[in-house]
N, C-alpha and C positions, 0 to 999 in steps of 0.2 A: 294489315293487308285485309283485303275483302275477297273471298272465294265463293264464288256461286257454282252449285253442283246441279247439274241437270238430271233429273230423275223422272221416271214414267212407270205409270201403272200398266201392267200387261196381264194376259191370261196366264195362269200357272202352267209352267212347262211340263209339270207332272200330271197335269189333267188333260181333258179332251179340248183340243183347239179346233175350232169350226169358223167357217165363213157363213154369214148370212146370205141364202140364196136370193133374198129380196133386195137387200142393199149392197151387197158386196164387201160389206164391213166384217170385222171380227165379231163373232157372236159372244159378247161378254158374259152371256149367261151360261155358256157351256161349261165353264169351269171357274174356279175361284181366282179372284183378281189379286195380284201381289205387286210388291215394287220390284222392278226389274233387277235382277242380281247385279248386272254389270253396272247400273246406277249406284247400287249399294257399295260396290268396289270404288268407284269414283269418289263417292262421299267418304269412304275409309281414308283415301288419299289425302283429302281435305282435312279430316279430323285428326289424322296423324300428325299432319304438319301443325295444326292447331294446338295440339297437345304439348308441342315443344316450344312453340312460339307465342308468348302472351299477346294479347291484343288482336289476334287473328279472329276475324268474323266470317263464320260459315253460313251460307244461305242455300236452301234447296229451292230450286225453281221447277215447276212442271206446268204443262199444258194438258189439261185433263178434264173429264166431265165432273160435275159437282159431287158426284157419288164417289169419286177418288180422295175425298178429303182424308178418310182414315189412313188409307194407304200412304199418301203423301205425308201425313203427320208422323209416320214411322221414322222418317228423317230427323224429325225434331227429337224424338225418343232416343235415337242413335247418338245425337249430341250437337246437331245443327243449332244455331242460335235463333233462326227465323225461317219462315217458309212463305213462298209466294206461288199461288195456283192461278193460272189463266183459265178461265171458264167462260164459254160463250157457245150458244147452240149453233151460231154460224160456222163453228170450227168442226162440227160433226164430219168425219171423213176427210179432214184435212190432208193434202198431199205434203210430200217433203218441202216443197218450196214454201208453201204457206206456213208450215210448221216453223221452218227457220226464220222466216220474217216476224213472226209473232213472238218467238223466243228472243230474237235480236232486238225487238222493241221492248220487251221486258227487261232484258239486260241493261239497255240505255236507260231505262227507268230506275232500276235498282242501283245501277253503278256496279263496278267491279274492277279488280285488279287481274283475277285469274278466273277462268271458266273452265270447269272439268266436266266431261260427259264419257259415256261409254262408247266404244267404237261402233256398236250396232245393237239395237234392240232384240228382243227375242220374239217380237210379233211381226213388225214390219222388216227388220233386217236390211234397212237401207244402207246405212254405214256412211252416210254423207252429210247428216245434219250438222255436226260440229264444224266441218270445214265450211258449209255453206253460211253458218253463222259468223265465223270469222270473216269471211269475205264481205258480208253485210255490215260488220262492225267495223271493217277496215283495220283489224289487227292481225298479228301472226298467228298460224295454226300450226300446231305439232301433234299429229294425229297417230293413232295405232301404237301407242307407247306401251312397251312392257316393262319399263322401270321409269320412275319419275323423280326428279330432285328439284325442289323448289327453294329459291332464295328470295330476299326482298325485292330483287330487281329483275329476276329471270327465272325461267323454268327450262329444264332439260330432261333428256331421257333416251333410252334406246328403243328402235324399232326394228323388229325381226323380219327378215324375208327368207325366201327359200335359199338364197345363195350367200346371204351376208347379214350383218347387223350394223345399222347405222345409228349414230349418236347426233340427235338434233337438239337445238337450244333456240330460245326466243326471248326477246326482251318483255317485260311486262309493260302494259296489259297484253294478255294473250288468251287463246283458246287451245285446250288440248283434249284428246280423248285417249282412253286407256283400254287394255285389253284384258282378258281373264288371267293373264300371267301375274297381275297384281294381287296382293293378299286378299283373303276372304274378309268380309265385312264383319265388325263386331256386332254382337247381340245387344239389343236394348236392355237394359236391367230395370228393375222396379223403380229405382230413383229417377232414371231417364224418362220412363213412361209417365210417371206422375208430373215431373218437370215440364214435359211436352205440351200438357194441357194449359199451361200458363205462357208459353212462348208466343211471340207475334206470328200471326198467320194471316196474310193479306189475300184476298181474292179480287182479281182484276179482270175486266171485260175488254173486249175489243175497243170500245169506246175510251176505256181508261188509258189505253196504249196509243190512242189517235189513229186507229186503224178502221177504215170504213167497213162497216158490218156487210155492206152489199157486195164486197169483194170476198165472198165466202167460199167455203170448201166446194159447194155446188157449182159456183161460177168458175171454178178453176179447172175441175177434172170430173168425169163422170164414167161410171162403169158401163161399157157398152155390151159386155157378155160375161156370163158367169155359169159354169158347170161344176157339179159336184165331182171329185175325184172318184174314180171307179174303184170298187173293192179289189184288193189284191186277190189274184187267183192262186189256187193251191199249187205248191211246187210238185216237181216230178220226183217220185220215189223209185229208187232202183233196188230190186231185191237181187242179192247175190246168189246166183245159182250156177256159179262157175264162169259166167260170162259178163259180169259187172263191169269189169274194165273195158270190154268192148262197147257195152251200152253207154257207158259215161263218155268214151271218146265219141261215139256217134251223137249223143246229145250236145257235147261241146261244138262239134263241127256244124250240126243243124243250126245252132243258135250263133254261130260265127264267134264263138268265145275261144277257139283254139286256132 
């Protein structure tokens, strides 16, 4: 079985996350870049299956700038057999539609039995790319899974909602996305880090995927307006002088909170 895991380099959630007021894109220099945690969890699902099923090939796939090679390589250190990174200047600022088209084209080129991704990234938080990829590839999609079971011919899992829990399944080939309910990812050990340096790592351009570079991100969508979020104002401090309850009630009424 061949499992392809979608991973993404994102700004560290523990650091400052800002938008460039000039481009409208994430300011990648504002904080350290890391492999998205939900992508790591998706990779853990694939690796856990591979640990128990000999002959399983796990590939990590990412659409990212050339500078992300070290981040993507972490997937190899965790245990993936190979990696593919789509790099092209025309993809700078790609919207969700173009991202899905490029990743779908890459998946056609790599081949797959199962594609695993996170439900949404911590930077864009679109939450639709796995479903869009499945539509483009014309394969079943099982999204937002809180538990996953993989067999040689199918994949199944549970999806939680506010009022119930649904069990879904699909025949392979298929695309699934998982939530943070899945286990934490393993840490790369020294052996894995050293082995990652010798594992296959391919870099593809839009031309390699048969996609016209003129159909670039800039041709798809543009930012027409951008303003910086205003700083938070100081809160109201109520000093209890025997009438704190009254002042609190008045504050709630004035702000329509009561």
